[in-house]
BALOBA-1460 file (C-alpha; in Angstrom, 3 decimals):
// residues 320
<rec num="1" residu="m" x="89.600" y="143.104" z="91.451"/>
<rec num="2" residu="a" x="87.717" y="144.201" z="94.636"/>
<rec num="3" residu="k" x="88.655" y="147.874" z="94.186"/>
<rec num="4" residu="a" x="87.621" y="147.936" z="90.535"/>
<rec num="5" residu="f" x="84.282" y="146.388" z="91.425"/>
<rec num="6" residu="q" x="83.668" y="149.089" z="94.086"/>
<rec num="7" residu="i" x="84.522" y="151.923" z="91.681"/>
<rec num="8" residu="a" x="82.193" y="150.539" z="88.999"/>
<rec num="9" residu="l" x="79.239" y="150.298" z="91.375"/>
<rec num="10" residu="f" x="79.897" y="153.787" z="92.749"/>
<rec num="11" residu="a" x="80.054" y="155.290" z="89.259"/>
<rec num="12" residu="a" x="76.776" y="153.590" z="88.278"/>
<rec num="13" residu="f" x="74.989" y="154.933" z="91.335"/>
<rec num="14" residu="a" x="76.410" y="158.441" z="90.811"/>
<rec num="15" residu="w" x="75.176" y="158.421" z="87.204"/>
<rec num="16" residu="i" x="71.677" y="157.515" z="88.411"/>
<rec num="17" residu="a" x="71.645" y="160.003" z="91.327"/>
<rec num="18" residu="v" x="73.275" y="162.927" z="89.418"/>
<rec num="19" residu="p" x="72.619" y="162.382" z="85.684"/>
<rec num="20" residu="e" x="75.104" y="163.634" z="83.157"/>
<rec num="21" residu="s" x="74.978" y="163.887" z="79.394"/>
<rec num="22" residu="v" x="76.032" y="160.778" z="77.492"/>
<rec num="23" residu="s" x="79.022" y="162.642" z="76.042"/>
<rec num="24" residu="g" x="80.288" y="163.542" z="79.536"/>
<rec num="25" residu="g" x="79.024" y="167.211" z="79.434"/>
<rec num="26" residu="a" x="77.934" y="169.512" z="82.257"/>
<rec num="27" residu="p" x="75.432" y="168.362" z="84.855"/>
<rec num="28" residu="a" x="71.744" y="168.759" z="84.096"/>
<rec num="29" residu="l" x="70.190" y="172.111" z="85.129"/>
<rec num="30" residu="t" x="68.512" y="172.230" z="88.516"/>
<rec num="31" residu="a" x="65.099" y="173.654" z="89.168"/>
<rec num="32" residu="k" x="66.577" y="176.936" z="90.512"/>
<rec num="33" residu="e" x="68.521" y="177.554" z="87.325"/>
<rec num="34" residu="t" x="65.446" y="176.986" z="85.164"/>
<rec num="35" residu="g" x="63.327" y="179.267" z="87.222"/>
<rec num="36" residu="g" x="61.501" y="176.541" z="89.047"/>
<rec num="37" residu="s" x="60.241" y="176.802" z="92.591"/>
<rec num="38" residu="a" x="62.487" y="176.256" z="95.647"/>
<rec num="39" residu="a" x="60.439" y="173.208" z="96.578"/>
<rec num="40" residu="e" x="61.878" y="171.355" z="93.568"/>
<rec num="41" residu="q" x="65.458" y="171.776" z="94.860"/>
<rec num="42" residu="q" x="67.118" y="168.871" z="96.712"/>
<rec num="43" residu="s" x="66.418" y="169.050" z="100.421"/>
<rec num="44" residu="p" x="68.986" y="168.147" z="103.134"/>
<rec num="45" residu="g" x="66.925" y="165.062" z="104.024"/>
<rec num="46" residu="r" x="67.204" y="163.755" z="100.472"/>
<rec num="47" residu="q" x="70.983" y="164.276" z="100.472"/>
<rec num="48" residu="a" x="71.256" y="162.358" z="103.755"/>
<rec num="49" residu="a" x="69.240" y="159.496" z="102.277"/>
<rec num="50" residu="q" x="71.511" y="159.387" z="99.233"/>
<rec num="51" residu="a" x="74.602" y="159.267" z="101.513"/>
<rec num="52" residu="a" x="73.085" y="156.425" z="103.532"/>
<rec num="53" residu="v" x="72.351" y="154.495" z="100.346"/>
<rec num="54" residu="l" x="75.938" y="155.053" z="99.167"/>
<rec num="55" residu="d" x="77.305" y="153.769" z="102.492"/>
<rec num="56" residu="s" x="75.108" y="150.665" z="102.265"/>
<rec num="57" residu="l" x="76.215" y="149.973" z="98.719"/>
<rec num="58" residu="d" x="79.854" y="150.408" z="99.744"/>
<rec num="59" residu="s" x="79.512" y="147.804" z="102.513"/>
<rec num="60" residu="v" x="77.714" y="145.448" z="100.142"/>
<rec num="61" residu="t" x="80.449" y="145.777" z="97.540"/>
<rec num="62" residu="d" x="83.083" y="145.034" z="100.211"/>
<rec num="63" residu="s" x="81.249" y="141.862" z="101.179"/>
<rec num="64" residu="l" x="80.873" y="140.784" z="97.556"/>
<rec num="65" residu="a" x="84.538" y="141.458" z="96.868"/>
<rec num="66" residu="r" x="85.630" y="139.338" z="99.858"/>
<rec num="67" residu="a" x="83.326" y="136.551" z="98.742"/>
<rec num="68" residu="a" x="84.790" y="136.741" z="95.222"/>
<rec num="69" residu="d" x="88.334" y="136.530" z="96.603"/>
<rec num="70" residu="s" x="87.438" y="133.501" z="98.745"/>
<rec num="71" residu="l" x="85.806" y="131.785" z="95.774"/>
<rec num="72" residu="r" x="88.855" y="132.439" z="93.599"/>
<rec num="73" residu="a" x="91.197" y="130.975" z="96.273"/>
<rec num="74" residu="l" x="88.996" y="127.877" z="96.536"/>
<rec num="75" residu="v" x="88.988" y="127.387" z="92.756"/>
<rec num="76" residu="d" x="92.794" y="127.778" z="92.641"/>
<rec num="77" residu="s" x="93.300" y="125.172" z="95.387"/>
<rec num="78" residu="l" x="90.944" y="122.712" z="93.706"/>
<rec num="79" residu="s" x="92.766" y="123.179" z="90.402"/>
<rec num="80" residu="a" x="96.130" y="122.503" z="92.047"/>
<rec num="81" residu="v" x="94.847" y="119.282" z="93.667"/>
<rec num="82" residu="a" x="93.350" y="118.085" z="90.393"/>
<rec num="83" residu="g" x="96.581" y="118.783" z="88.526"/>
<rec num="84" residu="a" x="98.649" y="116.858" z="91.091"/>
<rec num="85" residu="g" x="96.256" y="113.901" z="90.921"/>
<rec num="86" residu="a" x="96.457" y="113.779" z="87.132"/>
<rec num="87" residu="q" x="100.244" y="114.011" z="87.220"/>
<rec num="88" residu="a" x="100.827" y="111.287" z="89.833"/>
<rec num="89" residu="p" x="100.117" y="108.228" z="87.623"/>
<rec num="90" residu="s" x="102.486" y="109.460" z="84.903"/>
<rec num="91" residu="q" x="105.307" y="109.924" z="87.416"/>
<rec num="92" residu="g" x="104.617" y="106.645" z="89.155"/>
<rec num="93" residu="k" x="104.279" y="108.365" z="92.552"/>
<rec num="94" residu="a" x="100.895" y="106.974" z="93.435"/>
<rec num="95" residu="p" x="101.155" y="105.041" z="96.703"/>
<rec num="96" residu="a" x="101.329" y="101.336" z="95.989"/>
<rec num="97" residu="v" x="99.011" y="99.070" z="97.906"/>
<rec num="98" residu="e" x="101.008" y="96.107" z="99.121"/>
<rec num="99" residu="a" x="99.276" y="92.789" z="98.840"/>
<rec num="100" residu="e" x="98.863" y="91.135" z="102.198"/>
<rec num="101" residu="k" x="101.093" y="88.083" z="102.407"/>
<rec num="102" residu="g" x="99.822" y="84.841" z="103.845"/>
<rec num="103" residu="p" x="101.621" y="82.730" z="106.463"/>
<rec num="104" residu="w" x="103.132" y="80.447" z="103.804"/>
<rec num="105" residu="q" x="105.921" y="81.558" z="101.480"/>
<rec num="106" residu="g" x="107.776" y="79.415" z="98.980"/>
<rec num="107" residu="s" x="110.025" y="79.615" z="95.934"/>
<rec num="108" residu="f" x="111.539" y="77.170" z="93.475"/>
<rec num="109" residu="g" x="114.496" y="77.978" z="91.256"/>
<rec num="110" residu="f" x="116.965" y="76.651" z="88.688"/>
<rec num="111" residu="g" x="120.496" y="77.562" z="87.749"/>
<rec num="112" residu="l" x="122.316" y="76.050" z="84.761"/>
<rec num="113" residu="t" x="125.955" y="76.312" z="83.683"/>
<rec num="114" residu="m" x="127.177" y="74.767" z="80.415"/>
<rec num="115" residu="n" x="130.676" y="74.513" z="78.928"/>
<rec num="116" residu="r" x="131.183" y="73.314" z="75.349"/>
<rec num="117" residu="g" x="134.216" y="73.212" z="73.037"/>
<rec num="118" residu="n" x="137.550" y="72.034" z="74.436"/>
<rec num="119" residu="s" x="135.709" y="70.681" z="77.470"/>
<rec num="120" residu="r" x="132.186" y="69.449" z="77.907"/>
<rec num="121" residu="q" x="130.643" y="70.099" z="81.298"/>
<rec num="122" residu="s" x="127.184" y="70.932" z="82.644"/>
<rec num="123" residu="a" x="126.067" y="71.904" z="86.149"/>
<rec num="124" residu="l" x="122.393" y="72.007" z="87.140"/>
<rec num="125" residu="i" x="121.389" y="73.538" z="90.474"/>
<rec num="126" residu="s" x="117.866" y="73.397" z="91.870"/>
<rec num="127" residu="n" x="116.731" y="75.242" z="94.961"/>
<rec num="128" residu="l" x="113.532" y="75.013" z="97.023"/>
<rec num="129" residu="g" x="112.666" y="77.286" z="99.934"/>
<rec num="130" residu="i" x="109.518" y="77.057" z="102.080"/>
<rec num="131" residu="s" x="108.612" y="78.980" z="105.226"/>
<rec num="132" residu="r" x="105.578" y="79.484" z="107.398"/>
<rec num="133" residu="t" x="105.270" y="82.187" z="110.055"/>
<rec num="134" residu="g" x="102.550" y="81.930" z="112.665"/>
<rec num="135" residu="e" x="101.703" y="83.957" z="115.730"/>
<rec num="136" residu="k" x="104.219" y="82.082" z="117.916"/>
<rec num="137" residu="t" x="105.796" y="79.562" z="115.539"/>
<rec num="138" residu="r" x="108.014" y="79.594" z="112.470"/>
<rec num="139" residu="f" x="108.942" y="76.784" z="110.082"/>
<rec num="140" residu="i" x="111.819" y="77.071" z="107.598"/>
<rec num="141" residu="h" x="112.954" y="74.562" z="104.986"/>
<rec num="142" residu="q" x="115.733" y="74.929" z="102.427"/>
<rec num="143" residu="t" x="116.814" y="72.374" z="99.816"/>
<rec num="144" residu="t" x="119.711" y="72.685" z="97.362"/>
<rec num="145" residu="v" x="120.654" y="69.930" z="94.908"/>
<rec num="146" residu="t" x="123.593" y="70.134" z="92.494"/>
<rec num="147" residu="r" x="124.369" y="67.727" z="89.679"/>
<rec num="148" residu="t" x="127.500" y="68.110" z="87.571"/>
<rec num="149" residu="t" x="128.365" y="66.094" z="84.465"/>
<rec num="150" residu="s" x="131.731" y="66.197" z="82.728"/>
<rec num="151" residu="e" x="133.388" y="64.005" z="80.124"/>
<rec num="152" residu="d" x="136.623" y="63.576" z="82.086"/>
<rec num="153" residu="k" x="135.398" y="62.898" z="85.656"/>
<rec num="154" residu="g" x="131.914" y="61.561" z="85.046"/>
<rec num="155" residu="d" x="128.919" y="62.619" z="87.122"/>
<rec num="156" residu="a" x="129.000" y="64.245" z="90.547"/>
<rec num="157" residu="s" x="126.106" y="65.247" z="92.750"/>
<rec num="158" residu="k" x="125.543" y="66.684" z="96.200"/>
<rec num="159" residu="g" x="122.592" y="68.012" z="98.116"/>
<rec num="160" residu="a" x="121.534" y="69.584" z="101.397"/>
<rec num="161" residu="f" x="118.119" y="69.496" z="103.128"/>
<rec num="162" residu="n" x="117.759" y="71.795" z="106.132"/>
<rec num="163" residu="s" x="114.582" y="72.135" z="108.200"/>
<rec num="164" residu="k" x="113.972" y="74.128" z="111.365"/>
<rec num="165" residu="y" x="110.956" y="74.691" z="113.626"/>
<rec num="166" residu="e" x="110.858" y="77.550" z="116.147"/>
<rec num="167" residu="l" x="108.495" y="78.057" z="119.087"/>
<rec num="168" residu="n" x="108.504" y="81.527" z="120.646"/>
<rec num="169" residu="q" x="108.661" y="81.565" z="124.435"/>
<rec num="170" residu="s" x="108.887" y="85.344" z="124.675"/>
<rec num="171" residu="r" x="109.635" y="88.276" z="122.392"/>
<rec num="172" residu="g" x="113.396" y="87.609" z="122.286"/>
<rec num="173" residu="f" x="113.636" y="83.927" z="123.277"/>
<rec num="174" residu="f" x="112.544" y="80.734" z="121.508"/>
<rec num="175" residu="y" x="113.043" y="76.967" z="121.407"/>
<rec num="176" residu="f" x="113.880" y="75.150" z="118.203"/>
<rec num="177" residu="t" x="114.295" y="71.728" z="116.679"/>
<rec num="178" residu="a" x="116.315" y="71.169" z="113.508"/>
<rec num="179" residu="l" x="117.035" y="68.397" z="111.040"/>
<rec num="180" residu="d" x="119.958" y="68.669" z="108.613"/>
<rec num="181" residu="l" x="120.379" y="66.048" z="105.879"/>
<rec num="182" residu="d" x="123.092" y="66.144" z="103.207"/>
<rec num="183" residu="y" x="125.198" y="64.014" z="100.896"/>
<rec num="184" residu="n" x="128.350" y="64.559" z="98.876"/>
<rec num="185" residu="r" x="129.641" y="61.354" z="97.338"/>
<rec num="186" residu="r" x="132.777" y="62.990" z="95.949"/>
<rec num="187" residu="a" x="133.644" y="63.924" z="99.539"/>
<rec num="188" residu="g" x="133.009" y="60.358" z="100.758"/>
<rec num="189" residu="i" x="129.635" y="61.114" z="102.397"/>
<rec num="190" residu="d" x="126.907" y="58.854" z="101.068"/>
<rec num="191" residu="f" x="124.436" y="60.293" z="103.562"/>
<rec num="192" residu="r" x="124.615" y="62.340" z="106.768"/>
<rec num="193" residu="a" x="121.762" y="63.002" z="109.226"/>
<rec num="194" residu="a" x="121.984" y="65.534" z="112.044"/>
<rec num="195" residu="p" x="118.854" y="66.030" z="114.173"/>
<rec num="196" residu="g" x="119.193" y="68.632" z="116.883"/>
<rec num="197" residu="l" x="117.448" y="70.941" z="119.327"/>
<rec num="198" residu="g" x="118.234" y="73.961" z="121.443"/>
<rec num="199" residu="v" x="117.332" y="77.515" z="122.353"/>
<rec num="200" residu="g" x="117.534" y="80.701" z="120.351"/>
<rec num="201" residu="i" x="117.862" y="84.415" z="121.014"/>
<rec num="202" residu="s" x="116.226" y="86.915" z="118.686"/>
<rec num="203" residu="a" x="118.628" y="89.856" z="118.890"/>
<rec num="204" residu="v" x="116.932" y="92.024" z="116.248"/>
<rec num="205" residu="a" x="113.455" y="91.549" z="114.797"/>
<rec num="206" residu="n" x="111.872" y="94.287" z="112.697"/>
<rec num="207" residu="r" x="110.746" y="94.830" z="109.123"/>
<rec num="208" residu="r" x="114.224" y="95.656" z="107.804"/>
<rec num="209" residu="c" x="116.476" y="93.348" z="109.827"/>
<rec num="210" residu="r" x="116.206" y="89.976" z="111.556"/>
<rec num="211" residu="l" x="119.158" y="88.568" z="113.522"/>
<rec num="212" residu="s" x="119.087" y="85.451" z="115.711"/>
<rec num="213" residu="f" x="121.580" y="83.188" z="117.512"/>
<rec num="214" residu="n" x="121.021" y="79.481" z="118.205"/>
<rec num="215" residu="f" x="122.680" y="77.182" z="120.765"/>
<rec num="216" residu="g" x="122.058" y="73.460" z="121.150"/>
<rec num="217" residu="a" x="123.274" y="69.967" z="120.319"/>
<rec num="218" residu="n" x="123.279" y="67.582" z="117.341"/>
<rec num="219" residu="i" x="123.579" y="63.844" z="116.961"/>
<rec num="220" residu="v" x="125.485" y="63.406" z="113.685"/>
<rec num="221" residu="t" x="125.289" y="60.035" z="111.915"/>
<rec num="222" residu="e" x="127.414" y="59.555" z="108.785"/>
<rec num="223" residu="y" x="127.075" y="56.791" z="106.214"/>
<rec num="224" residu="l" x="130.496" y="56.722" z="104.607"/>
<rec num="225" residu="r" x="131.810" y="55.335" z="101.351"/>
<rec num="226" residu="e" x="133.591" y="51.970" z="101.875"/>
<rec num="227" residu="m" x="133.833" y="52.605" z="105.634"/>
<rec num="228" residu="p" x="131.760" y="51.734" z="108.703"/>
<rec num="229" residu="n" x="129.089" y="54.189" z="109.716"/>
<rec num="230" residu="r" x="129.860" y="56.530" z="112.603"/>
<rec num="231" residu="t" x="127.736" y="58.480" z="115.069"/>
<rec num="232" residu="n" x="128.959" y="61.302" z="117.288"/>
<rec num="233" residu="g" x="127.494" y="64.029" z="119.439"/>
<rec num="234" residu="h" x="128.165" y="67.615" z="118.402"/>
<rec num="235" residu="y" x="127.559" y="70.995" z="119.911"/>
<rec num="236" residu="l" x="125.503" y="73.315" z="117.751"/>
<rec num="237" residu="g" x="125.965" y="77.048" z="117.365"/>
<rec num="238" residu="s" x="124.488" y="79.059" z="114.516"/>
<rec num="239" residu="q" x="123.679" y="82.592" z="113.455"/>
<rec num="240" residu="d" x="121.024" y="83.743" z="110.969"/>
<rec num="241" residu="l" x="120.661" y="87.189" z="109.419"/>
<rec num="242" residu="r" x="118.209" y="88.729" z="106.974"/>
<rec num="243" residu="i" x="118.439" y="92.369" z="105.858"/>
<rec num="244" residu="t" x="115.850" y="94.011" z="103.596"/>
<rec num="245" residu="l" x="117.929" y="96.455" z="101.560"/>
<rec num="246" residu="n" x="114.960" y="97.995" z="99.718"/>
<rec num="247" residu="s" x="111.516" y="97.044" z="98.421"/>
<rec num="248" residu="r" x="113.073" y="94.720" z="95.803"/>
<rec num="249" residu="t" x="116.301" y="93.341" z="97.306"/>
<rec num="250" residu="r" x="117.206" y="91.378" z="100.427"/>
<rec num="251" residu="l" x="120.354" y="89.774" z="101.853"/>
<rec num="252" residu="d" x="120.363" y="86.418" z="103.702"/>
<rec num="253" residu="q" x="123.348" y="85.039" z="105.582"/>
<rec num="254" residu="s" x="123.873" y="82.062" z="107.922"/>
<rec num="255" residu="l" x="126.773" y="80.437" z="109.780"/>
<rec num="256" residu="t" x="126.646" y="77.016" z="111.508"/>
<rec num="257" residu="y" x="129.387" y="75.531" z="113.705"/>
<rec num="258" residu="k" x="129.259" y="71.909" z="114.956"/>
<rec num="259" residu="p" x="132.249" y="70.730" z="117.056"/>
<rec num="260" residu="r" x="132.329" y="67.219" z="118.546"/>
<rec num="261" residu="f" x="131.663" y="66.732" z="122.259"/>
<rec num="262" residu="d" x="134.863" y="64.789" z="122.942"/>
<rec num="263" residu="r" x="137.106" y="66.309" z="120.231"/>
<rec num="264" residu="t" x="136.353" y="69.932" z="119.570"/>
<rec num="265" residu="e" x="139.171" y="70.055" z="116.996"/>
<rec num="266" residu="e" x="136.909" y="67.920" z="114.782"/>
<rec num="267" residu="y" x="134.067" y="70.072" z="113.550"/>
<rec num="268" residu="l" x="131.757" y="70.937" z="110.670"/>
<rec num="269" residu="l" x="131.473" y="74.545" z="109.529"/>
<rec num="270" residu="d" x="128.858" y="75.745" z="107.026"/>
<rec num="271" residu="f" x="128.504" y="79.273" z="105.684"/>
<rec num="272" residu="s" x="126.107" y="80.739" z="103.119"/>
<rec num="273" residu="v" x="125.178" y="84.188" z="101.861"/>
<rec num="274" residu="s" x="122.675" y="85.089" z="99.157"/>
<rec num="275" residu="l" x="121.378" y="88.224" z="97.467"/>
<rec num="276" residu="t" x="117.833" y="88.073" z="96.082"/>
<rec num="277" residu="s" x="116.281" y="90.726" z="93.830"/>
<rec num="278" residu="n" x="112.685" y="90.816" z="92.573"/>
<rec num="279" residu="l" x="112.430" y="90.763" z="88.788"/>
<rec num="280" residu="t" x="108.611" y="90.652" z="88.742"/>
<rec num="281" residu="s" x="105.911" y="89.872" z="91.271"/>
<rec num="282" residu="s" x="106.579" y="86.135" z="90.728"/>
<rec num="283" residu="f" x="110.215" y="85.800" z="89.583"/>
<rec num="284" residu="d" x="113.411" y="86.595" z="91.499"/>
<rec num="285" residu="l" x="117.098" y="86.607" z="90.626"/>
<rec num="286" residu="k" x="119.241" y="84.926" z="93.291"/>
<rec num="287" residu="i" x="123.033" y="84.988" z="93.673"/>
<rec num="288" residu="n" x="124.229" y="82.494" z="96.274"/>
<rec num="289" residu="f" x="127.562" y="81.492" z="97.821"/>
<rec num="290" residu="e" x="127.904" y="78.318" z="99.932"/>
<rec num="291" residu="s" x="130.929" y="77.028" z="101.813"/>
<rec num="292" residu="n" x="131.266" y="73.685" z="103.665"/>
<rec num="293" residu="y" x="134.274" y="72.736" z="105.770"/>
<rec num="294" residu="n" x="134.949" y="69.328" z="107.359"/>
<rec num="295" residu="s" x="138.015" y="69.276" z="109.594"/>
<rec num="296" residu="r" x="138.165" y="65.470" z="109.414"/>
<rec num="297" residu="p" x="137.393" y="64.110" z="105.944"/>
<rec num="298" residu="p" x="136.104" y="60.528" z="106.135"/>
<rec num="299" residu="v" x="138.391" y="59.120" z="103.428"/>
<rec num="300" residu="d" x="142.182" y="59.380" z="103.408"/>
<rec num="301" residu="d" x="142.930" y="57.351" z="100.266"/>
<rec num="302" residu="p" x="142.375" y="58.871" z="97.827"/>
<rec num="303" residu="p" x="142.682" y="62.124" z="99.808"/>
<rec num="304" residu="i" x="139.615" y="64.340" z="100.028"/>
<rec num="305" residu="r" x="139.843" y="68.079" z="100.454"/>
<rec num="306" residu="r" x="138.348" y="69.530" z="103.582"/>
<rec num="307" residu="h" x="136.786" y="72.554" z="101.927"/>
<rec num="308" residu="d" x="133.950" y="72.636" z="99.375"/>
<rec num="309" residu="w" x="132.451" y="75.871" z="98.107"/>
<rec num="310" residu="m" x="130.013" y="76.835" z="95.382"/>
<rec num="311" residu="l" x="128.868" y="80.087" z="93.773"/>
<rec num="312" residu="y" x="125.787" y="80.074" z="91.555"/>
<rec num="313" residu="t" x="123.090" y="82.287" z="90.074"/>
<rec num="314" residu="a" x="119.503" y="81.076" z="89.733"/>
<rec num="315" residu="v" x="116.091" y="82.382" z="88.702"/>
<rec num="316" residu="t" x="113.427" y="81.457" z="91.248"/>
<rec num="317" residu="y" x="109.645" y="81.375" z="91.006"/>
<rec num="318" residu="s" x="107.451" y="82.287" z="93.983"/>
<rec num="319" residu="i" x="104.964" y="79.509" z="94.728"/>
<rec num="320" residu="w" x="102.952" y="81.600" z="97.204"/>
């Protein structure tokens, strides 16, 4: 483009300085050839002036050509940016602006299982989770209630209420107090209360993974079916893990071990793992597995199994 522009300007100037016929014929006759005087011939000074003008025009055309190239490059870059901006919404690649979460988080969910036909049975599971994270404190509460109805064994219900409060002493060390309440009448436990306290170690704490270990003591009081109440001291050891798999899915897992002070062969062992996936900004799908083991069931007649476990799926709604 720059070279063509230079040639065009040079040809225009040559046509003005040395005129030719429109049809491209021979040059026009000079004064000498027409018999004119020598004074009418082109002098060396005039030729030098014409050369200087040609040099000036050549430099000007170079400058204009460079400016044209720069302008074309700028237009091409602007066009590319505009095309990418128009294409981003259709491809869903526009950076999402995450809403800032407050200190409180909570969810409430339901799971329902129904059997009809040869047997008639229904199981309703409700789940409530609340947490608050401050600058140096953290509060966690989890409630799970299960009610099962069947035509052959009647109604059965059980529930667990777990609360924990943490106070950070340093980046990897904290104190905690906990209160665990549960009941399982089919297992002979009308009500069990286990307040406790201890210290915790935050092994990993970042946006994708949180792992902590807790050590302390519990006072476990059990209100038993058709038996005297009993109270015992228990050691407390637990582990909590949360892994953020991606922007929509997370994994939560916990393990709690409570052996008695005087008889460590008598203990309570609780394990849970859940997978939660965001369906929308407000609704989640949760798959949860819970296991409870009591090495010394409170009732021997009729015999009660030591191990209870439950697997359920629930849809939860985010309160905050």
